[in-house]
Backbone as CSV, one residue per row, in Angstrom:
resi,resn,N_x,N_y,N_z,CA_x,CA_y,CA_z,C_x,C_y,C_z
1,UNK,-74.532,29.204,1.487,-74.169,27.883,1.062,-72.649,27.758,0.619
2,UNK,-72.330,28.776,0.190,-70.897,28.628,-0.609,-70.138,28.568,0.724
3,UNK,-70.202,29.458,1.620,-69.345,29.602,3.104,-69.421,28.203,3.708
4,UNK,-70.877,27.673,3.843,-70.977,26.315,4.383,-69.919,25.357,3.786
5,UNK,-69.961,25.217,2.214,-69.334,24.405,1.699,-67.526,24.488,1.997
6,UNK,-67.401,25.909,2.116,-65.819,26.176,2.190,-65.447,25.534,3.548
7,UNK,-66.163,25.896,4.610,-66.174,25.376,6.243,-66.076,23.801,6.135
8,UNK,-66.980,23.209,5.487,-66.880,21.746,5.619,-65.766,21.413,4.930
9,UNK,-65.239,21.780,3.801,-63.896,21.309,2.955,-62.546,21.790,4.123
10,UNK,-62.629,22.865,4.763,-61.599,22.961,5.682,-61.655,22.176,6.636
11,UNK,-62.926,21.754,7.414,-62.832,20.906,8.284,-62.614,19.529,8.088
12,UNK,-62.856,18.897,6.715,-62.347,17.715,6.345,-60.746,17.762,5.783
13,UNK,-60.287,18.842,5.876,-59.054,18.794,5.378,-58.868,18.851,3.742
14,UNK,-59.810,19.201,3.135,-59.953,19.098,1.687,-59.107,20.427,1.036
15,UNK,-58.344,20.206,0.161,-57.678,21.551,-0.483,-58.718,21.894,-1.771
16,UNK,-59.516,22.566,-1.950,-60.204,23.234,-2.907,-59.355,23.828,-4.102
17,UNK,-59.588,23.345,-5.424,-58.877,23.738,-6.301,-59.163,25.332,-6.428
18,UNK,-58.168,26.163,-6.855,-58.519,27.641,-6.806,-58.431,27.947,-8.570
19,UNK,-59.606,28.405,-8.811,-59.546,28.698,-10.192,-59.769,30.440,-10.300
20,UNK,-58.527,30.928,-10.943,-58.455,32.321,-10.945,-59.188,32.858,-12.268
21,UNK,-59.426,34.006,-11.963,-60.186,34.758,-12.923,-59.399,34.774,-14.507
22,UNK,-58.200,34.353,-14.602,-57.404,33.987,-15.971,-58.344,33.019,-16.949
23,UNK,-59.118,32.116,-16.317,-59.877,30.937,-16.687,-60.397,31.452,-17.993
24,UNK,-60.441,32.009,-19.002,-61.180,32.422,-20.067,-60.223,32.257,-21.415
25,UNK,-60.632,31.451,-22.188,-59.929,31.516,-23.506,-60.088,32.747,-24.371
26,UNK,-61.369,33.246,-24.576,-61.495,34.607,-25.280,-60.462,35.623,-24.859
27,UNK,-60.418,35.815,-23.119,-59.846,36.999,-22.879,-58.160,36.497,-23.127
28,UNK,-57.812,34.938,-23.193,-56.390,34.914,-23.688,-56.182,35.139,-25.080
29,UNK,-57.276,35.004,-26.055,-56.873,35.509,-27.323,-56.736,37.000,-27.339
30,UNK,-57.567,37.795,-26.665,-57.201,39.286,-26.459,-56.063,39.588,-26.140
31,UNK,-55.556,38.986,-25.060,-54.333,39.448,-24.329,-52.971,39.224,-25.784
32,UNK,-53.135,37.837,-26.069,-52.378,37.348,-27.237,-52.325,38.402,-28.371
33,UNK,-53.417,38.901,-28.795,-53.419,39.853,-29.955,-52.677,41.115,-29.280
34,UNK,-52.834,41.622,-28.131,-52.028,42.800,-27.566,-50.831,42.635,-27.188
35,UNK,-49.983,41.203,-27.518,-48.908,40.829,-27.105,-48.380,40.883,-25.584
36,UNK,-49.644,40.539,-24.898,-49.204,40.250,-23.652,-49.467,38.454,-23.584
37,UNK,-48.245,38.008,-23.535,-47.989,36.354,-24.019,-48.405,35.794,-22.782
38,UNK,-47.872,36.214,-21.647,-47.627,35.395,-20.579,-49.218,35.399,-19.934
39,UNK,-49.909,36.442,-20.051,-51.289,36.597,-19.545,-52.082,35.746,-20.424
40,UNK,-52.063,35.853,-21.669,-52.532,34.747,-22.570,-52.356,33.278,-22.132
41,UNK,-51.174,33.088,-22.002,-50.878,31.475,-21.414,-51.847,31.268,-19.930
42,UNK,-51.776,32.243,-19.281,-52.331,31.909,-18.039,-53.748,31.863,-17.869
43,UNK,-54.366,32.462,-19.045,-56.083,32.363,-19.471,-56.168,31.258,-19.768
44,UNK,-55.239,30.408,-20.674,-55.402,29.254,-21.322,-55.369,27.929,-20.833
45,UNK,-54.248,27.846,-19.827,-53.578,26.820,-18.667,-54.924,26.110,-18.242
46,UNK,-55.822,26.538,-17.426,-56.681,25.587,-16.905,-57.586,25.362,-18.016
47,UNK,-58.159,26.068,-18.708,-58.997,25.109,-19.780,-58.406,24.266,-20.595
48,UNK,-57.279,24.386,-20.806,-56.393,23.292,-21.168,-56.127,22.372,-20.646
49,UNK,-56.070,22.263,-19.412,-55.895,21.090,-18.742,-57.298,20.224,-18.421
50,UNK,-58.422,21.198,-18.675,-59.672,20.478,-18.116,-60.317,20.028,-19.689
51,UNK,-59.460,20.213,-20.734,-60.064,19.572,-21.877,-60.362,20.318,-23.064
52,UNK,-60.409,21.742,-22.798,-60.567,22.617,-23.882,-59.789,22.459,-25.180
53,UNK,-60.390,22.238,-26.382,-59.446,21.930,-27.417,-58.772,23.166,-27.813
54,UNK,-59.519,24.088,-27.878,-58.882,25.592,-28.339,-57.746,25.843,-27.488
55,UNK,-58.214,25.994,-26.387,-57.015,26.234,-25.358,-55.808,25.258,-25.382
56,UNK,-56.062,24.129,-25.752,-54.865,23.222,-25.649,-54.144,23.818,-27.172
57,UNK,-54.696,24.056,-28.244,-53.989,24.281,-29.413,-53.255,25.410,-29.232
58,UNK,-54.006,26.477,-28.220,-53.325,27.817,-27.989,-51.900,27.729,-27.435
59,UNK,-52.158,26.720,-26.395,-50.679,26.317,-25.497,-49.763,25.789,-26.364
60,UNK,-50.315,25.284,-27.274,-49.228,24.348,-28.322,-48.660,25.635,-29.305
61,UNK,-49.116,26.565,-29.614,-49.130,27.668,-30.334,-47.767,28.069,-29.695
62,UNK,-47.951,28.753,-28.410,-47.066,29.359,-27.315,-45.626,28.562,-27.210
63,UNK,-46.020,27.308,-26.750,-44.643,26.469,-26.775,-44.004,26.510,-27.753
64,UNK,-44.523,26.258,-29.183,-43.613,26.244,-30.516,-43.103,27.559,-30.864
65,UNK,-43.518,28.641,-30.572,-43.090,29.834,-30.800,-42.486,30.635,-29.778
66,UNK,-42.539,30.009,-28.605,-41.614,30.721,-27.394,-42.204,32.180,-27.296
67,UNK,-43.679,32.034,-27.094,-44.555,33.289,-26.545,-45.091,33.155,-25.378
68,UNK,-44.575,33.640,-24.185,-45.241,33.437,-23.022,-44.597,32.297,-22.206
69,UNK,-43.892,31.317,-22.711,-43.097,30.213,-21.984,-42.013,30.344,-22.843
70,UNK,-41.072,29.392,-22.129,-40.039,28.954,-23.305,-40.147,28.249,-24.223
71,UNK,-39.560,28.145,-25.538,-39.972,27.440,-26.802,-39.510,26.110,-26.171
72,UNK,-40.589,25.052,-26.616,-40.199,23.796,-26.108,-41.376,22.848,-27.146
73,UNK,-40.475,22.140,-28.237,-41.422,21.496,-29.216,-41.946,20.339,-28.582
74,UNK,-41.259,19.768,-27.566,-42.276,18.584,-26.757,-43.263,18.757,-26.128
75,UNK,-43.476,20.005,-25.763,-44.610,20.674,-24.988,-45.717,20.961,-26.107
76,UNK,-45.126,21.642,-26.987,-46.096,21.994,-28.601,-46.768,20.569,-28.937
77,UNK,-45.552,19.770,-28.931,-46.333,18.398,-29.576,-47.434,17.734,-28.609
78,UNK,-47.342,17.919,-27.250,-48.102,17.398,-26.461,-49.185,17.847,-26.305
79,UNK,-49.350,19.451,-26.357,-50.723,20.121,-26.533,-51.274,19.879,-27.833
80,UNK,-50.597,19.863,-28.996,-51.126,19.979,-30.264,-51.804,18.392,-30.473
81,UNK,-51.410,17.317,-29.780,-51.691,16.001,-29.802,-52.873,15.832,-28.922
82,UNK,-53.005,16.560,-27.948,-54.499,16.636,-27.251,-55.563,17.163,-27.766
83,UNK,-55.374,18.263,-28.441,-56.233,18.815,-29.006,-56.627,18.041,-30.266
84,UNK,-55.751,17.529,-31.263,-55.748,16.881,-32.153,-57.196,15.657,-31.884
85,UNK,-56.502,15.079,-30.780,-57.533,13.904,-30.535,-59.021,14.197,-30.050
86,UNK,-59.287,15.382,-29.868,-60.601,16.120,-29.845,-61.161,16.818,-30.855
87,UNK,-60.475,16.232,-32.063,-61.034,16.534,-33.421,-60.744,18.370,-33.696
88,UNK,-59.478,18.636,-33.156,-59.027,20.229,-33.603,-58.049,20.065,-34.760
89,UNK,-58.732,20.526,-35.977,-58.103,20.438,-37.143,-56.816,21.090,-37.343
90,UNK,-56.727,22.337,-36.621,-55.571,23.103,-36.786,-54.512,22.632,-35.976
91,UNK,-54.821,21.967,-34.869,-53.856,21.328,-33.884,-53.383,20.032,-34.833
92,UNK,-54.047,19.445,-35.577,-53.560,18.361,-36.350,-52.742,18.661,-37.303
93,UNK,-53.013,19.777,-37.985,-52.137,20.272,-38.925,-50.812,20.605,-38.345
94,UNK,-50.642,21.471,-37.245,-49.384,21.885,-36.840,-48.687,20.911,-35.927
95,UNK,-49.589,19.743,-35.750,-48.625,18.592,-34.881,-48.049,18.071,-35.904
96,UNK,-48.437,17.867,-37.229,-47.652,17.025,-38.367,-46.352,18.061,-38.707
97,UNK,-46.646,19.331,-38.793,-45.453,20.253,-38.964,-44.299,19.948,-37.663
98,UNK,-44.766,19.934,-36.358,-43.898,19.833,-35.388,-43.119,18.416,-35.566
99,UNK,-44.141,17.638,-35.706,-43.386,16.114,-35.652,-42.225,16.194,-36.992
100,UNK,-42.596,16.698,-38.164,-41.406,16.915,-39.066,-40.123,17.598,-38.535
101,UNK,-40.496,18.645,-38.077,-39.358,19.335,-37.575,-38.366,18.533,-36.494
102,UNK,-38.956,17.758,-35.602,-38.556,16.768,-34.832,-37.805,15.414,-35.504
103,UNK,-37.931,15.571,-36.585,-37.783,14.049,-37.591,-38.306,12.884,-37.149
104,UNK,-39.660,13.204,-36.890,-40.409,11.908,-36.785,-41.291,12.018,-38.072
105,UNK,-40.708,11.666,-39.007,-41.280,11.485,-40.504,-42.116,10.504,-40.662
106,UNK,-42.290,9.297,-40.175,-43.299,8.200,-40.043,-44.662,8.675,-39.681
107,UNK,-44.558,9.295,-38.571,-45.794,10.023,-37.986,-46.280,11.247,-38.695
108,UNK,-45.291,12.063,-39.103,-45.714,13.458,-39.706,-46.218,13.424,-41.127
109,UNK,-45.749,12.430,-41.965,-46.009,12.512,-43.345,-47.661,12.244,-43.574
110,UNK,-48.048,11.185,-42.875,-49.733,11.035,-43.078,-50.395,11.785,-42.404
111,UNK,-49.866,12.751,-41.404,-50.707,14.032,-40.930,-50.739,15.254,-41.846
112,UNK,-49.319,15.356,-42.769,-49.007,16.268,-43.602,-49.825,16.022,-45.493
113,UNK,-50.219,14.785,-45.132,-50.752,14.616,-46.427,-52.278,14.807,-46.146
114,UNK,-52.803,14.557,-45.372,-53.977,15.076,-44.828,-54.153,16.649,-44.727
115,UNK,-52.947,17.459,-44.167,-53.000,18.760,-43.967,-53.318,19.185,-45.620
116,UNK,-52.266,18.721,-46.480,-52.303,19.427,-47.949,-53.587,18.971,-48.349
117,UNK,-54.353,18.170,-48.308,-55.812,18.048,-48.966,-56.474,19.042,-48.707
118,UNK,-56.261,19.355,-47.443,-57.174,20.553,-47.086,-56.482,21.960,-47.051
119,UNK,-55.740,21.719,-47.937,-55.141,23.214,-48.574,-54.270,23.744,-47.630
120,UNK,-53.613,23.096,-46.736,-52.748,23.906,-45.773,-51.138,24.245,-46.889
121,UNK,-51.073,25.462,-47.016,-49.882,25.672,-47.885,-48.529,25.217,-47.246
122,UNK,-48.481,25.264,-45.879,-47.191,24.815,-45.456,-46.890,23.552,-45.370
123,UNK,-48.146,22.451,-45.285,-48.033,21.131,-45.592,-47.715,20.786,-46.817
124,UNK,-48.214,21.652,-47.837,-48.261,21.419,-49.113,-46.693,21.808,-49.484
125,UNK,-46.102,22.900,-49.025,-44.757,22.907,-49.400,-43.734,22.126,-48.784
126,UNK,-43.836,21.459,-47.747,-43.064,20.300,-47.023,-43.003,19.373,-47.454
127,UNK,-44.304,18.693,-48.100,-44.307,17.566,-49.030,-43.746,17.915,-50.298
128,UNK,-44.203,18.922,-50.781,-43.358,19.058,-52.160,-42.094,18.993,-52.254
129,UNK,-41.308,19.755,-51.082,-39.888,19.857,-51.095,-39.332,18.509,-50.877
130,UNK,-39.946,17.806,-50.052,-39.932,16.222,-49.875,-39.601,15.465,-51.075
131,UNK,-40.789,15.566,-51.687,-41.055,14.861,-53.346,-40.129,15.362,-54.277
132,UNK,-39.558,16.563,-54.205,-38.908,17.035,-55.105,-37.300,16.752,-54.869
133,UNK,-36.836,16.665,-53.529,-35.554,16.175,-53.241,-35.608,14.580,-53.385
134,UNK,-36.357,13.864,-53.058,-36.329,12.423,-52.622,-35.537,11.902,-51.895
135,UNK,-35.344,12.625,-50.660,-34.265,12.086,-49.621,-35.043,11.789,-48.413
136,UNK,-36.260,11.718,-47.898,-37.267,11.311,-47.172,-38.093,10.327,-47.527
137,UNK,-38.778,10.744,-48.737,-39.581,9.708,-49.447,-39.422,9.814,-50.957
138,UNK,-39.826,8.892,-51.971,-39.434,8.448,-53.236,-39.758,9.923,-53.995
139,UNK,-38.849,10.088,-54.675,-38.867,11.339,-55.500,-39.980,11.392,-56.532
140,UNK,-40.992,12.521,-56.481,-41.814,12.470,-57.377,-42.028,14.053,-57.945
141,UNK,-41.237,14.343,-59.041,-41.403,15.577,-59.628,-42.773,16.275,-59.871
142,UNK,-43.409,15.378,-60.315,-44.920,15.555,-60.974,-45.605,16.150,-59.692
143,UNK,-45.507,15.376,-58.582,-46.497,15.894,-57.518,-45.934,17.024,-56.902
144,UNK,-44.569,17.030,-56.730,-43.818,18.184,-56.348,-44.175,19.391,-56.730
145,UNK,-44.545,19.237,-58.234,-44.714,20.564,-59.014,-46.023,20.995,-58.544
146,UNK,-46.971,19.917,-58.479,-48.482,20.337,-58.367,-48.515,20.884,-56.890
147,UNK,-47.717,20.163,-55.931,-47.808,20.765,-54.766,-47.377,22.139,-54.327
148,UNK,-46.238,22.412,-55.077,-45.828,23.665,-54.866,-46.664,24.850,-55.797
149,UNK,-47.291,24.393,-56.756,-48.189,25.241,-57.343,-49.483,25.694,-56.285
150,UNK,-49.977,24.658,-55.632,-51.129,24.675,-54.600,-50.695,25.684,-53.595
151,UNK,-49.487,25.298,-53.069,-48.945,26.262,-52.261,-48.770,27.572,-52.456
152,UNK,-48.495,27.956,-53.514,-48.430,29.102,-54.167,-49.477,30.018,-54.267
153,UNK,-50.298,29.023,-54.780,-51.744,29.883,-54.857,-52.555,30.095,-53.802
154,UNK,-52.263,29.374,-52.617,-52.700,29.530,-51.190,-51.793,30.579,-50.539
155,UNK,-50.913,31.281,-51.196,-50.291,32.461,-50.639,-49.093,32.423,-50.072
156,UNK,-48.394,31.158,-50.354,-47.032,30.936,-49.597,-46.065,31.278,-50.614
157,UNK,-45.377,32.510,-50.091,-44.204,32.959,-50.904,-43.185,32.254,-51.270
158,UNK,-42.849,31.296,-49.891,-41.655,30.629,-50.123,-41.768,29.413,-51.356
159,UNK,-42.922,29.004,-51.552,-43.382,28.148,-52.766,-43.070,29.078,-53.865
160,UNK,-43.583,30.178,-53.982,-43.555,30.687,-55.251,-42.082,30.831,-55.636
161,UNK,-40.872,31.232,-54.855,-39.647,31.287,-54.882,-39.373,29.971,-55.458
162,UNK,-39.762,28.846,-54.808,-39.249,27.582,-55.447,-39.582,27.015,-56.698
163,UNK,-40.880,27.754,-57.225,-41.234,27.453,-58.631,-40.690,28.210,-59.575
164,UNK,-39.975,29.183,-59.108,-39.055,30.026,-59.974,-37.584,29.784,-60.127
165,UNK,-37.391,28.695,-58.951,-36.056,28.436,-58.881,-35.789,27.082,-59.100
166,UNK,-35.510,26.421,-58.204,-35.372,24.854,-58.208,-36.265,23.872,-59.256
167,UNK,-37.580,24.232,-58.765,-38.611,23.572,-59.308,-38.732,23.755,-60.689
168,UNK,-38.401,25.106,-61.161,-38.308,25.140,-62.600,-37.809,24.491,-63.437
169,UNK,-36.493,24.021,-62.816,-35.523,23.027,-63.836,-36.128,21.722,-63.833
170,UNK,-37.065,21.489,-63.092,-37.711,19.688,-63.094,-38.365,19.911,-64.577
171,UNK,-38.746,18.974,-65.137,-39.489,18.410,-66.548,-40.826,19.034,-66.055
172,UNK,-41.134,19.691,-67.621,-42.296,20.581,-67.481,-43.579,19.604,-67.024
173,UNK,-44.570,20.088,-66.077,-45.761,19.843,-65.618,-46.757,20.293,-66.257
174,UNK,-48.226,19.829,-66.362,-49.370,20.188,-66.590,-49.841,21.273,-65.245
175,UNK,-50.585,22.204,-65.441,-51.161,23.136,-64.442,-51.647,22.197,-63.402
176,UNK,-51.748,22.628,-62.271,-52.628,21.883,-61.171,-54.015,22.505,-61.131
177,UNK,-54.852,21.446,-60.619,-56.124,22.312,-60.394,-56.183,23.268,-59.486
178,UNK,-56.769,24.376,-59.324,-56.868,25.558,-58.335,-57.250,25.105,-57.293
179,UNK,-56.808,25.262,-55.977,-57.317,24.878,-54.685,-58.555,25.626,-54.645
180,UNK,-59.346,24.989,-53.666,-60.731,25.529,-53.220,-60.208,26.566,-52.320
181,UNK,-61.332,27.473,-52.259,-60.975,28.628,-51.277,-60.872,27.927,-49.493
182,UNK,-59.695,28.596,-48.870,-59.593,27.716,-47.347,-60.466,28.460,-46.489
183,UNK,-60.890,29.704,-46.679,-61.815,30.580,-45.803,-60.807,31.262,-44.810
184,UNK,-61.114,32.561,-44.683,-60.230,33.204,-43.684,-60.149,32.674,-41.977
185,UNK,-59.192,32.912,-41.489,-59.047,32.555,-39.932,-59.977,33.511,-39.234
186,UNK,-60.354,32.971,-38.215,-61.318,33.537,-37.336,-60.678,34.853,-36.344
187,UNK,-59.376,34.749,-35.952,-58.849,35.305,-34.931,-57.665,35.936,-35.475
188,UNK,-57.102,37.074,-35.067,-55.875,37.743,-35.420,-54.548,36.802,-35.275
189,UNK,-53.437,36.725,-36.564,-52.690,35.931,-36.625,-51.592,36.034,-35.628
190,UNK,-50.731,35.053,-35.447,-49.693,35.231,-34.561,-48.615,35.984,-35.086
191,UNK,-47.740,36.621,-34.181,-46.488,37.315,-35.008,-45.645,36.142,-35.461
192,UNK,-44.978,36.515,-36.562,-44.159,35.460,-37.427,-43.189,35.000,-36.747
193,UNK,-42.849,34.008,-36.218,-41.674,33.373,-35.344,-40.288,32.893,-35.947
194,UNK,-39.455,33.042,-35.470,-37.992,32.375,-36.271,-38.192,31.054,-36.378
195,UNK,-39.215,30.077,-37.054,-39.111,28.735,-36.867,-39.034,28.322,-38.441
196,UNK,-37.988,27.445,-38.711,-38.092,27.084,-39.918,-39.200,26.313,-40.692
197,UNK,-40.149,26.005,-40.125,-41.418,25.382,-40.850,-42.498,26.391,-40.709
198,UNK,-42.223,27.786,-39.942,-43.102,28.501,-39.921,-43.183,29.662,-41.373
199,UNK,-44.394,29.934,-41.982,-44.310,30.781,-43.195,-45.133,32.010,-42.773
200,UNK,-45.840,32.463,-43.579,-46.526,33.846,-43.376,-47.436,33.472,-41.951
201,UNK,-47.694,34.551,-41.373,-48.248,34.209,-39.717,-49.836,34.091,-40.006
202,UNK,-50.182,33.497,-40.562,-51.314,33.022,-41.039,-52.522,32.591,-40.113
203,UNK,-51.706,31.513,-39.235,-52.571,30.695,-38.117,-52.482,30.930,-36.707
204,UNK,-53.394,32.002,-36.009,-53.458,32.291,-34.921,-53.956,31.665,-33.821
205,UNK,-54.008,32.324,-32.619,-54.404,31.811,-31.655,-56.029,31.625,-31.740
206,UNK,-56.650,30.448,-31.422,-57.916,30.261,-31.694,-58.917,30.133,-30.489
207,UNK,-60.214,30.590,-30.642,-61.435,30.346,-29.667,-62.177,29.516,-30.080
208,UNK,-62.683,29.216,-31.452,-63.550,28.172,-31.848,-63.405,27.731,-32.936
209,UNK,-62.632,26.899,-33.308,-62.551,25.979,-34.516,-63.699,25.120,-34.485
210,UNK,-63.812,24.688,-36.151,-64.857,23.711,-35.955,-64.159,22.439,-35.515
211,UNK,-65.170,21.602,-34.585,-64.957,20.178,-34.515,-65.579,19.275,-35.105
212,UNK,-64.635,18.598,-36.156,-65.212,17.877,-37.039,-65.003,16.146,-36.223
């Protein structure tokens, strides 16, 4: 039957898409964990193009950190945005960070606010810094301190440093409510990239995040 379909397609001049053995998101995650970044990207590209939110998120990670592809924040934003539209929470969190890096603050801050409420320490740190400095949004030392405490409690060393440095000179604030447990990530983390907004390499390539 397959040979008949192929023969008919050739007779009609139809070019059938070639789906390589690469098109497997889990295999891409395995390749990524082994440092085979180009292979990982090849595994993810077709699933991403056909609407797999996990593959789209993973390509966003690859482009953001320059693993297996040239670093390209515009491409990272594109893939994060596509995955976020499908309900991928980690993609939405990283989209906010990338938009902040690119200076698109109007769109970034609402996403960072949502991520901070979900106890993403990177979003908490970025918001806390902005609120402490008061250069991008209105200064609010009380909230900046609370966000830094939460980011520190969530394991972000940079936030702990700020608490013992600049933020320590702000007016004394009451203790923040301890954050709810975020839960472990499902897959091995990304290697820590030299990107300003990246913190401890906690958020890795993903195969199956909850789709809310």
